Residue frames relative to the residue before (quaternion, step in Angstrom):
aa qw qx qy qz dx dy dz
X 1.0000 0.0000 0.0000 0.0000 0.00 0.00 0.00
X 0.3863 -0.7413 0.5021 0.2216 3.55 -0.83 0.98
X 0.2494 -0.7515 0.5934 0.1445 3.53 -1.13 0.74
X 0.4015 -0.7237 0.5143 0.2248 3.55 -1.24 0.43
X 0.7684 0.2387 -0.1760 0.5671 3.58 1.25 -0.03
X 0.5781 -0.6151 0.4194 0.3340 3.53 -1.17 0.61
X 0.5142 -0.5959 0.5013 0.3594 3.57 -1.16 0.52
X 0.6708 -0.5429 0.3227 0.3888 3.56 -1.17 0.57
X 0.6466 0.5307 -0.3384 0.4310 3.61 0.97 -0.80
X 0.6538 0.5104 -0.3205 0.4575 3.60 1.07 -0.68
X 0.6988 0.4556 -0.2807 0.4747 3.60 0.91 -0.86
X 0.7022 0.4702 -0.2742 0.4589 3.58 1.10 -0.66
X 0.7971 0.2791 -0.1384 0.5172 3.60 1.09 -0.62
X 0.7196 0.4691 -0.2770 0.4306 3.58 0.66 -1.12
X 0.6945 0.4838 -0.2940 0.4441 3.61 0.76 -0.98
X 0.6613 0.4897 -0.3357 0.4585 3.67 0.84 -0.79
X 0.6442 0.5165 -0.3282 0.4588 3.59 1.01 -0.78
X 0.6594 0.4975 -0.3098 0.4708 3.60 0.92 -0.88
X 0.6532 0.5099 -0.3152 0.4627 3.59 0.97 -0.81
X 0.6486 0.5108 -0.3152 0.4681 3.58 0.99 -0.84
X 0.6514 0.5108 -0.3159 0.4638 3.58 0.94 -0.87
X 0.6288 0.5318 -0.3360 0.4570 3.59 1.02 -0.75
X 0.6534 0.5069 -0.3091 0.4696 3.57 0.96 -0.88
X 0.6758 0.4920 -0.2946 0.4631 3.58 0.95 -0.86
X 0.6209 0.5336 -0.3468 0.4577 3.60 1.08 -0.65
X 0.6443 0.4923 -0.3196 0.4903 3.58 1.00 -0.78
X 0.6398 0.5184 -0.3232 0.4663 3.58 1.01 -0.79
X 0.6274 0.5320 -0.3309 0.4625 3.59 1.04 -0.77
X 0.6296 0.5270 -0.3289 0.4666 3.58 1.03 -0.77
X 0.6452 0.5138 -0.3195 0.4665 3.59 0.97 -0.83
X 0.6527 0.5067 -0.3142 0.4674 3.59 0.93 -0.89
X 0.6252 0.5298 -0.3304 0.4683 3.59 1.06 -0.76
X 0.6687 0.4967 -0.2964 0.4672 3.57 0.97 -0.87
X 0.6334 0.5185 -0.3228 0.4752 3.58 1.21 -0.46
X 0.5746 -0.6360 0.3504 0.3776 3.57 1.32 -0.04
X 0.6269 0.5135 -0.3448 0.4738 3.58 1.22 0.35
X 0.5457 -0.6177 0.4627 0.3264 3.54 -1.27 0.47
X 0.4212 -0.7148 0.4903 0.2668 3.65 -0.67 1.01
X 0.6631 0.5077 -0.3237 0.4447 3.63 0.94 -0.80
X 0.6616 0.4861 -0.3108 0.4789 3.58 0.95 -0.82
X 0.6344 0.5271 -0.3261 0.4619 3.58 1.01 -0.78
X 0.6447 0.5128 -0.3159 0.4708 3.57 1.01 -0.82
X 0.6360 0.5289 -0.3308 0.4542 3.58 1.01 -0.79
X 0.6551 0.5043 -0.3095 0.4699 3.58 0.94 -0.88
X 0.6538 0.5279 -0.3120 0.4434 3.56 0.94 -0.91
X 0.6856 0.4772 -0.2869 0.4689 3.59 0.85 -0.96
X 0.6523 0.5238 -0.3223 0.4429 3.56 0.94 -0.86
X 0.7399 0.4297 -0.2398 0.4588 3.59 0.85 -0.95
X 0.7496 0.4097 -0.2175 0.4722 3.61 1.11 -0.58
X 0.7972 0.2801 -0.1267 0.5195 3.59 1.13 -0.56
X 0.7428 0.4248 -0.2464 0.4550 3.59 0.69 -1.06
X 0.6743 0.4598 -0.2933 0.4979 3.59 0.92 -0.85
X 0.4760 -0.7082 0.4283 0.2974 3.66 -0.61 1.05
X 0.6658 0.4910 -0.3146 0.4654 3.57 0.95 -0.82
X 0.6417 0.5131 -0.3176 0.4734 3.58 1.03 -0.78
X 0.6318 0.5223 -0.3253 0.4715 3.59 1.02 -0.81
X 0.6175 0.5498 -0.3412 0.4473 3.56 1.04 -0.76
X 0.6591 0.4827 -0.3063 0.4886 3.60 0.98 -0.81
X 0.6126 0.5526 -0.3464 0.4466 3.59 1.02 -0.77
X 0.6980 0.4568 -0.2684 0.4818 3.58 0.90 -0.93
X 0.5812 0.5651 -0.3738 0.4508 3.58 1.15 -0.54
X 0.6733 0.4659 -0.2943 0.4930 3.59 0.88 -0.90
X 0.6469 0.5430 -0.3186 0.4303 3.56 0.99 -0.87
X 0.5737 0.6096 -0.3832 0.3903 3.60 1.09 -0.64
X 0.6752 0.4612 -0.2883 0.4983 3.58 0.93 -0.86
X 0.6626 0.5245 -0.3122 0.4341 3.59 0.93 -0.88
X 0.5860 0.5678 -0.3769 0.4383 3.60 1.08 -0.61
X 0.6798 0.4878 -0.2975 0.4598 3.57 0.89 -0.91
X 0.6872 0.4549 -0.3024 0.4789 3.61 0.89 -0.82
X 0.6144 0.5351 -0.3438 0.4669 3.60 1.10 -0.63
X 0.6472 0.4959 -0.3112 0.4883 3.59 1.03 -0.79
X 0.6095 0.5674 -0.3459 0.4323 3.56 1.04 -0.78
X 0.6960 0.4449 -0.2705 0.4945 3.57 0.86 -0.95
X 0.6565 0.5479 -0.3145 0.4121 3.61 0.96 -0.86
X 0.6708 0.4946 -0.3228 0.4486 3.61 0.85 -0.91
X 0.6352 0.5052 -0.3326 0.4804 3.59 1.08 -0.65
X 0.6347 0.5368 -0.3308 0.4467 3.58 0.99 -0.81
X 0.6201 0.5541 -0.3437 0.4362 3.57 1.02 -0.72
X 0.6969 0.4182 -0.2619 0.5204 3.57 1.21 -0.51
X 0.5760 -0.6073 0.3691 0.4040 3.58 1.27 0.17
X 0.5687 0.5853 -0.3726 0.4419 3.59 1.25 0.40
X 0.2316 -0.7533 0.5987 0.1429 3.57 -1.03 0.79
X 0.1117 -0.8254 0.5530 0.0206 3.55 0.02 1.34
X 0.1400 -0.8001 0.5820 0.0376 3.57 -0.32 1.29
X 0.6440 0.6166 -0.2829 0.3536 3.56 1.27 -0.35
X 0.3193 0.7734 -0.5040 0.2141 3.61 1.16 0.29
X 0.5860 0.5783 -0.3711 0.4295 3.58 1.12 -0.62
X 0.6979 0.4541 -0.2701 0.4835 3.58 0.86 -0.93
X 0.6479 0.5154 -0.3167 0.4629 3.58 1.02 -0.78
X 0.6109 0.5286 -0.3333 0.4862 3.57 1.11 -0.67
X 0.6505 0.5307 -0.3026 0.4513 3.56 0.96 -0.94
X 0.7028 0.4456 -0.2612 0.4891 3.58 0.85 -1.00
X 0.5841 0.5657 -0.3646 0.4538 3.59 1.13 -0.59
X 0.6189 0.5378 -0.3303 0.4676 3.55 1.10 -0.71
X 0.6211 0.5292 -0.3374 0.4695 3.57 1.10 -0.67
X 0.6421 0.5231 -0.3254 0.4562 3.60 0.95 -0.83
X 0.6321 0.5230 -0.3133 0.4783 3.55 1.01 -0.84
X 0.6877 0.4990 -0.2820 0.4456 3.57 0.89 -0.97
X 0.6116 0.5510 -0.3514 0.4461 3.58 1.02 -0.76
X 0.6572 0.4935 -0.3053 0.4810 3.58 0.96 -0.88
X 0.6690 0.5152 -0.3043 0.4408 3.57 0.89 -0.91
X 0.7011 0.4713 -0.2817 0.4549 3.57 0.78 -1.00
X 0.6803 0.4878 -0.2873 0.4656 3.58 1.15 -0.57
X 0.8449 0.2427 -0.0558 0.4734 3.56 0.87 -0.97
X 0.4920 0.7171 -0.4281 0.2457 3.62 1.15 -0.27
X 0.7028 0.4243 -0.2804 0.4974 3.63 1.18 -0.29
X 0.7233 0.4329 -0.2454 0.4788 3.58 1.26 -0.01
X 0.7331 0.3725 -0.2321 0.5195 3.61 1.20 -0.38
X 0.4743 -0.6366 0.5129 0.3267 3.59 -1.13 0.57
X 0.6989 -0.5024 0.3119 0.4024 3.56 -1.24 0.47
X 0.6722 0.5244 -0.3186 0.4144 3.61 0.91 -0.84
X 0.6895 0.3982 -0.2794 0.5366 3.60 1.26 -0.26
X 0.6538 0.5538 -0.3116 0.4107 3.56 1.00 -0.89
X 0.6752 0.5130 -0.3086 0.4309 3.60 0.84 -0.94
X 0.6765 0.4554 -0.3188 0.4831 3.67 0.83 -0.82
X 0.6315 0.5331 -0.3436 0.4461 3.61 1.02 -0.74
X 0.6589 0.4976 -0.3072 0.4732 3.59 0.99 -0.81
X 0.6270 0.5217 -0.3331 0.4729 3.59 1.03 -0.75
X 0.6386 0.5145 -0.3213 0.4736 3.58 1.00 -0.81
X 0.6362 0.5349 -0.3247 0.4513 3.58 1.00 -0.80
X 0.6602 0.5001 -0.3098 0.4669 3.59 0.96 -0.85
X 0.6648 0.5010 -0.3070 0.4612 3.59 0.97 -0.84
X 0.6655 0.5085 -0.3092 0.4505 3.60 0.93 -0.89
X 0.6801 0.4772 -0.3019 0.4675 3.60 0.88 -0.88
X 0.6410 0.5171 -0.3261 0.4641 3.59 1.01 -0.76
X 0.6574 0.5026 -0.3035 0.4723 3.57 0.99 -0.87
X 0.6421 0.5299 -0.3260 0.4479 3.58 0.99 -0.83
X 0.6656 0.5009 -0.3094 0.4586 3.58 1.02 -0.77
X 0.6834 0.4595 -0.2815 0.4925 3.59 1.18 -0.51
X 0.5261 0.6779 -0.4041 0.3169 3.58 1.20 -0.44
X 0.6929 0.5001 -0.3055 0.4202 3.60 0.75 -1.00
X 0.6460 0.4822 -0.3493 0.4777 3.67 0.87 -0.73
X 0.6416 0.5168 -0.3266 0.4632 3.60 1.03 -0.75
X 0.6507 0.5112 -0.3086 0.4692 3.57 0.98 -0.86
X 0.6682 0.5022 -0.3042 0.4569 3.59 0.91 -0.91
X 0.6316 0.5123 -0.3297 0.4795 3.60 1.08 -0.68
X 0.7256 0.4655 -0.2497 0.4411 3.56 0.84 -1.03
X 0.8042 0.3264 -0.1397 0.4768 3.58 0.88 -0.94
X 0.7984 0.2809 -0.1401 0.5138 3.59 1.08 -0.61
X 0.4806 -0.7026 0.4180 0.3172 3.59 1.24 -0.09
X 0.4029 0.6985 -0.4907 0.3302 3.60 1.22 0.29
X 0.4488 -0.7294 0.4394 0.2710 3.56 -0.62 1.11
X 0.4973 -0.7068 0.4249 0.2693 3.54 -0.78 1.10
X 0.5707 0.5809 -0.3897 0.4301 3.61 1.13 -0.51
X 0.6835 0.4860 -0.2841 0.4647 3.56 0.88 -0.96
X 0.7078 0.4745 -0.2797 0.4422 3.57 0.78 -1.00
X 0.6754 0.4848 -0.3182 0.4555 3.61 0.94 -0.76
X 0.5934 0.5333 -0.3704 0.4756 3.60 1.08 -0.58
X 0.6506 0.5090 -0.3127 0.4689 3.58 0.93 -0.90
X 0.6765 0.5025 -0.2976 0.4486 3.57 0.93 -0.87
X 0.5536 0.5739 -0.4034 0.4488 3.62 1.15 -0.39
X 0.6860 0.4709 -0.2837 0.4765 3.58 0.89 -0.92
X 0.6353 0.5202 -0.3315 0.4646 3.57 1.02 -0.78
X 0.6451 0.5237 -0.3197 0.4554 3.58 0.95 -0.87
X 0.6525 0.5175 -0.3221 0.4503 3.60 0.91 -0.89
X 0.6811 0.4763 -0.2891 0.4750 3.59 0.91 -0.89
X 0.6579 0.5184 -0.3076 0.4514 3.56 0.95 -0.90
X 0.6789 0.4856 -0.2952 0.4650 3.58 0.90 -0.90
X 0.6058 0.5462 -0.3514 0.4595 3.56 1.05 -0.72
X 0.6646 0.4998 -0.2975 0.4690 3.58 0.94 -0.90
X 0.6908 0.4900 -0.2949 0.4424 3.60 0.80 -0.99
X 0.6766 0.4928 -0.3072 0.4528 3.58 0.86 -0.92
X 0.7113 0.4560 -0.2682 0.4628 3.57 0.80 -0.99
X 0.7254 0.4602 -0.2481 0.4478 3.58 0.93 -0.91
X 0.8517 0.2269 -0.0602 0.4684 3.57 0.82 -0.99
X 0.7649 0.4409 -0.2182 0.4159 3.61 0.95 -0.73
X 0.5666 0.5858 -0.4103 0.4092 3.62 1.10 -0.41
X 0.4391 -0.6935 0.4959 0.2835 3.62 -0.72 1.00
X 0.6079 -0.5831 0.4010 0.3601 3.55 -1.11 0.72
X 0.8037 0.2645 -0.2165 0.4870 3.54 -0.87 0.98
X 0.6222 0.5337 -0.3379 0.4625 3.58 1.29 -0.07
X 0.3410 -0.7408 0.5465 0.1905 3.58 -1.20 0.61
X 0.5908 0.5952 -0.3670 0.4024 3.59 1.13 -0.62
X 0.3752 -0.7397 0.5077 0.2331 3.66 -0.73 1.00
X 0.4832 0.6250 -0.4529 0.4132 3.55 0.34 1.29
X 0.5565 -0.5836 0.4662 0.3638 3.55 -1.27 0.36
X 0.6365 -0.4789 0.4010 0.4524 3.57 -1.26 -0.02
X 0.5876 -0.5648 0.4416 0.3752 3.56 -1.24 0.37
X 0.4549 -0.6858 0.4973 0.2747 3.58 -0.96 0.87
X 0.5896 -0.5530 0.4417 0.3892 3.55 -1.27 0.30
X 0.6713 -0.5171 0.3503 0.3991 3.57 -1.23 0.40
X 0.5725 0.6066 -0.3815 0.3985 3.59 1.15 -0.53
X 0.7037 0.4716 -0.2640 0.4613 3.58 1.18 -0.51
X 0.5088 0.6487 -0.4230 0.3760 3.59 1.23 0.19
X 0.4349 -0.6763 0.5321 0.2654 3.56 -0.92 0.94
X 0.4936 -0.6504 0.4744 0.3292 3.65 -0.87 0.84
X 0.3356 -0.7528 0.5348 0.1862 3.55 -0.92 0.92
X 0.5352 -0.6654 0.4261 0.2989 3.55 -1.07 0.80
X 0.5740 0.5880 -0.4036 0.4024 3.63 1.12 -0.32
X 0.5088 0.6174 -0.4312 0.4172 3.58 1.26 -0.11
X 0.7363 0.3566 -0.2010 0.5387 3.57 1.18 -0.63
X 0.7739 0.2030 -0.1074 0.5902 3.57 1.19 -0.60
X 0.2043 -0.8347 0.4982 0.1154 3.63 0.22 1.23
X 0.5468 0.6343 -0.3985 0.3740 3.60 1.18 -0.50
X 0.5931 0.5974 -0.3562 0.4055 3.60 1.20 -0.49
X 0.4106 -0.7365 0.4537 0.2882 3.58 1.22 -0.29
X 0.6735 -0.4846 0.3726 0.4155 3.53 -1.33 -0.10
X 0.2820 0.7586 -0.5184 0.2759 3.56 0.36 1.32
X 0.5540 -0.6572 0.4059 0.3106 3.61 -1.16 0.49
X 0.3489 0.7360 -0.5162 0.2647 3.64 1.19 0.16
X 0.0062 0.8385 -0.5381 0.0855 3.56 -0.61 1.12
X 0.7730 -0.3718 0.2551 0.4462 3.54 -1.35 -0.07
X 0.4961 0.6574 -0.4309 0.3687 3.60 1.18 -0.32
X 0.5908 0.5675 -0.3694 0.4386 3.59 1.12 -0.61
X 0.6681 0.4806 -0.3004 0.4821 3.59 0.95 -0.83
X 0.6238 0.5231 -0.3363 0.4735 3.59 1.07 -0.70
X 0.6318 0.5308 -0.3264 0.4610 3.59 1.05 -0.77
X 0.6376 0.5107 -0.3267 0.4753 3.59 1.01 -0.78
X 0.6375 0.5141 -0.3225 0.4747 3.58 1.01 -0.80
X 0.6347 0.5299 -0.3275 0.4572 3.59 1.02 -0.79
X 0.6163 0.5369 -0.3404 0.4649 3.60 1.05 -0.72
X 0.6680 0.5013 -0.3001 0.4609 3.58 0.92 -0.92
X 0.6572 0.5011 -0.3099 0.4701 3.58 0.94 -0.89
X 0.6229 0.5404 -0.3307 0.4589 3.57 1.00 -0.83
X 0.6672 0.5115 -0.3053 0.4472 3.59 0.88 -0.94
X 0.6729 0.4876 -0.2950 0.4716 3.58 0.94 -0.88
X 0.6925 0.4927 -0.2917 0.4389 3.57 0.82 -0.97
X 0.7123 0.4629 -0.2732 0.4513 3.60 0.91 -0.87
X 0.8204 0.2687 -0.1165 0.4912 3.61 0.88 -0.90
X 0.7724 0.3342 -0.1839 0.5079 3.62 1.18 -0.22
X 0.6806 0.4248 -0.3078 0.5115 3.59 1.13 0.55
X 0.5956 -0.5719 0.4194 0.3772 3.56 -1.20 0.49
X 0.6113 0.5426 -0.3549 0.4538 3.57 1.08 -0.68
X 0.6474 0.5197 -0.3148 0.4600 3.58 0.98 -0.81
X 0.6182 0.5348 -0.3393 0.4654 3.57 1.07 -0.72
X 0.6566 0.4965 -0.3025 0.4805 3.58 0.99 -0.86
X 0.6192 0.5491 -0.3353 0.4502 3.57 1.04 -0.80
X 0.7055 0.4548 -0.2678 0.4730 3.57 0.83 -1.01
X 0.6144 0.5409 -0.3460 0.4585 3.58 1.07 -0.69
X 0.6305 0.5312 -0.3268 0.4621 3.58 1.03 -0.78
X 0.6845 0.4931 -0.2812 0.4575 3.54 0.98 -0.86
X 0.6996 0.4754 -0.2721 0.4588 3.57 1.04 -0.75
X 0.7940 -0.1163 0.1223 0.5840 3.59 0.93 -0.86
X 0.2796 -0.8034 0.5019 0.1566 3.55 -0.15 1.28
X 0.6324 0.5437 -0.3410 0.4338 3.59 1.00 -0.76
X 0.6724 0.4816 -0.2939 0.4791 3.58 0.92 -0.91
X 0.6430 0.5168 -0.3238 0.4633 3.58 0.98 -0.81
X 0.6325 0.5311 -0.3299 0.4572 3.60 1.02 -0.79
X 0.6913 0.4677 -0.2845 0.4717 3.59 0.89 -0.90
X 0.6438 0.4988 -0.3206 0.4838 3.58 1.25 -0.38
X 0.6461 -0.5689 0.3067 0.4061 3.58 1.27 0.09
X 0.4896 0.6539 -0.4388 0.3744 3.60 1.26 0.17
X 0.3471 -0.7023 0.5799 0.2235 3.58 -0.96 0.88
X 0.3283 -0.7896 0.4851 0.1828 3.57 -0.20 1.29
X 0.6715 0.5018 -0.3136 0.4460 3.58 0.82 -0.92
X 0.6558 0.4991 -0.3171 0.4694 3.58 0.95 -0.82
X 0.6530 0.5174 -0.3200 0.4510 3.58 0.94 -0.85
X 0.6407 0.5220 -0.3266 0.4587 3.59 0.98 -0.81
X 0.6810 0.4865 -0.2956 0.4606 3.58 0.86 -0.93
X 0.6637 0.4984 -0.3082 0.4650 3.59 0.92 -0.88
X 0.6443 0.5198 -0.3270 0.4558 3.58 0.95 -0.84
X 0.6717 0.4823 -0.3018 0.4744 3.59 0.97 -0.78
X 0.6085 0.5402 -0.3523 0.4625 3.59 1.05 -0.66
X 0.6729 0.4757 -0.2936 0.4845 3.59 0.91 -0.90
X 0.6252 0.5435 -0.3290 0.4533 3.56 1.02 -0.83
X 0.6853 0.4790 -0.2832 0.4697 3.58 0.89 -0.90
X 0.6324 0.5345 -0.3301 0.4533 3.57 1.03 -0.77
X 0.6528 0.5079 -0.3097 0.4691 3.58 0.98 -0.83
X 0.6381 0.5086 -0.3257 0.4776 3.58 0.99 -0.80
X 0.6481 0.5271 -0.3153 0.4503 3.58 0.95 -0.86
X 0.6421 0.5336 -0.3219 0.4465 3.58 1.02 -0.76
X 0.5411 0.6237 -0.4001 0.3976 3.58 1.20 -0.39
X 0.5922 0.5877 -0.3623 0.4156 3.59 1.19 -0.49
X 0.5484 0.6400 -0.3950 0.3657 3.58 1.14 -0.55
X 0.6685 0.5250 -0.3087 0.4269 3.57 0.89 -0.92
X 0.7554 0.4101 -0.2305 0.4562 3.57 0.73 -1.03
X 0.7219 0.4245 -0.2589 0.4813 3.61 0.99 -0.72
X 0.7695 0.3517 -0.2033 0.4928 3.60 0.61 -1.09
X 0.7193 0.4530 -0.2555 0.4606 3.56 1.15 -0.55
X 0.8017 0.2717 -0.1256 0.5173 3.58 1.16 -0.44
X 0.8302 0.2653 -0.1484 0.4673 3.60 0.20 -1.25
X 0.2048 -0.8080 0.5138 0.2032 3.60 1.09 -0.83
X 0.7305 0.2358 -0.2546 0.5881 3.57 1.12 0.70
X 0.4844 -0.6445 0.5051 0.3080 3.57 -1.26 0.42
X 0.0670 -0.8103 0.5821 -0.0020 3.56 -0.70 1.10
X 0.6272 -0.5398 0.4125 0.3809 3.52 -1.29 0.38
X 0.8562 0.0681 -0.0809 0.5057 3.59 -0.97 0.95
X 0.2205 0.8187 -0.5100 0.1449 3.61 1.05 0.65
X 0.5838 0.5898 -0.4170 0.3708 3.71 0.97 -0.47
X 0.1287 -0.8544 0.4957 0.0881 3.60 1.18 -0.60
X 0.7399 -0.4451 0.2323 0.4477 3.59 0.96 0.85
X 0.3867 0.7487 -0.4738 0.2557 3.62 1.24 0.06
X 0.6268 0.5445 -0.3441 0.4385 3.59 1.07 -0.65
X 0.6679 0.4802 -0.2989 0.4837 3.58 1.02 -0.74
X 0.6045 0.5349 -0.3557 0.4711 3.59 1.09 -0.65
X 0.5839 0.5900 -0.3661 0.4207 3.59 1.12 -0.62
X 0.5903 0.5592 -0.3677 0.4513 3.60 1.12 -0.59
X 0.6686 0.4894 -0.2962 0.4752 3.58 0.91 -0.93
X 0.6473 0.5265 -0.3221 0.4472 3.58 0.98 -0.83
X 0.6591 0.5005 -0.3138 0.4654 3.59 0.95 -0.84
X 0.6651 0.4980 -0.3036 0.4664 3.59 0.99 -0.81
X 0.7059 0.4657 -0.2648 0.4634 3.54 0.85 -1.00
X 0.7216 0.4386 -0.2399 0.4789 3.57 1.03 -0.80
X 0.3638 -0.7672 0.4561 0.2665 3.58 1.35 0.03
X 0.5887 -0.6303 0.3323 0.3819 3.58 1.10 0.81
X 0.4976 0.6215 -0.4393 0.4160 3.59 1.17 0.61
X 0.5981 -0.6073 0.3721 0.3675 3.64 -0.92 0.80
X 0.6718 0.4807 -0.3061 0.4733 3.59 0.88 -0.88
X 0.6622 0.5063 -0.3048 0.4607 3.58 0.94 -0.87
X 0.6370 0.5193 -0.3262 0.4671 3.58 1.00 -0.79
X 0.6505 0.5151 -0.3190 0.4580 3.59 0.94 -0.85
X 0.6960 0.4716 -0.2852 0.4602 3.59 0.78 -1.00
X 0.6476 0.5106 -0.3221 0.4650 3.60 0.98 -0.78
X 0.6387 0.5250 -0.3238 0.4599 3.59 1.02 -0.79
X 0.6478 0.5026 -0.3137 0.4789 3.57 0.98 -0.83
X 0.6236 0.5429 -0.3395 0.4486 3.60 1.01 -0.80
X 0.7022 0.4489 -0.2785 0.4772 3.59 0.82 -0.94
X 0.6073 0.5337 -0.3502 0.4729 3.58 1.12 -0.60
X 0.6533 0.5083 -0.3053 0.4707 3.57 1.03 -0.81
X 0.6232 0.5378 -0.3422 0.4531 3.60 1.03 -0.72
X 0.6665 0.4896 -0.3073 0.4708 3.58 1.00 -0.79
X 0.7043 0.4557 -0.2692 0.4731 3.57 0.81 -1.01
X 0.7047 0.4546 -0.2680 0.4743 3.59 0.79 -0.99
X 0.6372 0.5399 -0.3314 0.4390 3.57 1.04 -0.74
X 0.6224 0.5397 -0.3407 0.4530 3.57 1.05 -0.71
X 0.6911 0.4606 -0.2791 0.4821 3.59 0.87 -0.95
X 0.6426 0.5312 -0.3306 0.4422 3.58 1.00 -0.81
X 0.6562 0.5082 -0.3196 0.4572 3.59 0.97 -0.79
X 0.6196 0.5266 -0.3432 0.4701 3.59 1.18 -0.50
X 0.7185 0.4317 -0.2454 0.4869 3.58 0.99 -0.86
X 0.7743 0.2316 -0.1196 0.5766 3.58 1.12 -0.64
X 0.2279 -0.8224 0.5045 0.1316 3.62 0.11 1.22
X 0.5950 0.5785 -0.3683 0.4191 3.61 1.17 -0.45
X 0.6935 0.4084 -0.2579 0.5346 3.58 1.26 -0.39
X 0.2086 -0.7993 0.5482 0.1303 3.63 -0.16 1.19
X 0.6282 -0.5614 0.3824 0.3793 3.55 -1.17 0.54
X 0.5776 0.5968 -0.3717 0.4148 3.60 1.16 -0.53
X 0.5026 0.6528 -0.4267 0.3731 3.59 1.22 -0.36
X 0.7007 0.4802 -0.2811 0.4465 3.57 1.00 -0.77
X 0.5309 0.5444 -0.4161 0.4986 3.57 1.28 -0.14
X 0.6218 0.5329 -0.3186 0.4774 3.55 1.11 -0.78
X 0.6504 0.5063 -0.3162 0.4698 3.59 0.98 -0.83
X 0.6147 0.5290 -0.3437 0.4735 3.58 1.02 -0.75
X 0.6481 0.5187 -0.3123 0.4619 3.56 0.98 -0.82
X 0.6295 0.5265 -0.3320 0.4650 3.59 1.03 -0.76
X 0.6462 0.5141 -0.3227 0.4626 3.58 0.96 -0.85
X 0.6373 0.5113 -0.3234 0.4772 3.59 1.00 -0.82
X 0.6452 0.5344 -0.3193 0.4429 3.59 0.97 -0.88
X 0.7430 0.4193 -0.2380 0.4643 3.58 0.73 -1.06
X 0.7398 0.4064 -0.2322 0.4834 3.60 0.98 -0.80
X 0.7074 0.4120 -0.2609 0.5117 3.59 1.25 -0.23
X 0.8096 0.2818 -0.1495 0.4926 3.56 0.09 -1.30
X 0.7871 0.2703 -0.1380 0.5371 3.60 1.07 -0.71
X 0.2080 0.8401 -0.4850 0.1252 3.58 1.17 0.56
X 0.7477 0.3683 -0.2139 0.5095 3.61 1.10 -0.60
X 0.2439 0.8090 -0.5040 0.1789 3.58 1.21 0.43
X 0.7799 0.3347 -0.1672 0.5018 3.57 0.90 -0.94
X 0.4027 0.7521 -0.4585 0.2490 3.61 1.24 -0.06
X 0.6692 0.4881 -0.3404 0.4450 3.68 0.78 -0.79
X 0.6663 0.4991 -0.3132 0.4571 3.60 0.95 -0.83
X 0.6528 0.4989 -0.3156 0.4747 3.61 0.96 -0.82
X 0.6487 0.5160 -0.3155 0.4618 3.58 0.96 -0.86
X 0.6488 0.5137 -0.3156 0.4644 3.59 0.96 -0.85
X 0.6512 0.5153 -0.3137 0.4605 3.58 0.99 -0.86
X 0.6602 0.4982 -0.3090 0.4696 3.60 0.95 -0.83
X 0.6553 0.5078 -0.3151 0.4621 3.60 0.98 -0.79
X 0.6189 0.5317 -0.3393 0.4681 3.59 1.06 -0.74
X 0.6612 0.5035 -0.3090 0.4624 3.59 0.95 -0.87
X 0.6677 0.4891 -0.3102 0.4677 3.59 1.01 -0.77
X 0.6644 0.5129 -0.3005 0.4529 3.54 1.10 -0.79
């Protein structure tokens, strides 16, 4: 009997793999046109980002932030919302973390200071996502439009706050003062010396825990059922007793909090101060991760590692192959977003036809 839609395993695994391979094939063509060997370039990238322990450590460090931004976009998607604002929420979350640090880093021990700073990042990120969620729920303002606007507002606001209030007197660098050592996230190389002198820290373990909690809450709780019902059919969810406006606002609050927590890895785990433009596009990469990972914990993790590997491996590859500029890997990220987002169902008819032929 012929079916009209793909089974879940095909849409969750086969299509993302085909889309990723398509993006990589186009990227290989570009590398060839640049005068370099795609196979040799791939070997260098894998070796520097995955096989080398220190390179793998950097890959997982980048992935730690991407997991949080990917979860931020995913939880909103489950409610039928396309949160484009994770970049701004991450940025403002960094401000919340910094406010706690600058106020308390010389008076609290690490075991109190670190959780307090994490709470500050989550609260500020959630607060920045609240208004777009409220406007969507109560006024019908589309969350895509409002979150894009809030990204620009966040960038301007943070620029003003950092330059006007946070730069230490006599300094030129647009950044806050360095936090005390009590505010540094413990690094994993303290327990695993093979990782080398890299910034991979406990935030990676917190990100893994966040993935597990997300999976349980979305697929193993009554609240998660209501969340998914809202995303699939708001009218049916309303008639089943779900408060749509409340669900939208709560989903955006959680989405913003997760984005804000992404600041913990880069600030407390690496730089130890708030700098201008520190998100560096991590919020936008979270959109690609949510699309490619199909909002599933395993998919989000693997997609985050992939993008982390592209950043780490791309940096080393550009050093070894001067013909391949580092901007090439921004282009590759764009290709992945194109194939896994706008063209995510490109291969669906062919896969469906193949499955129907096998059944017939």
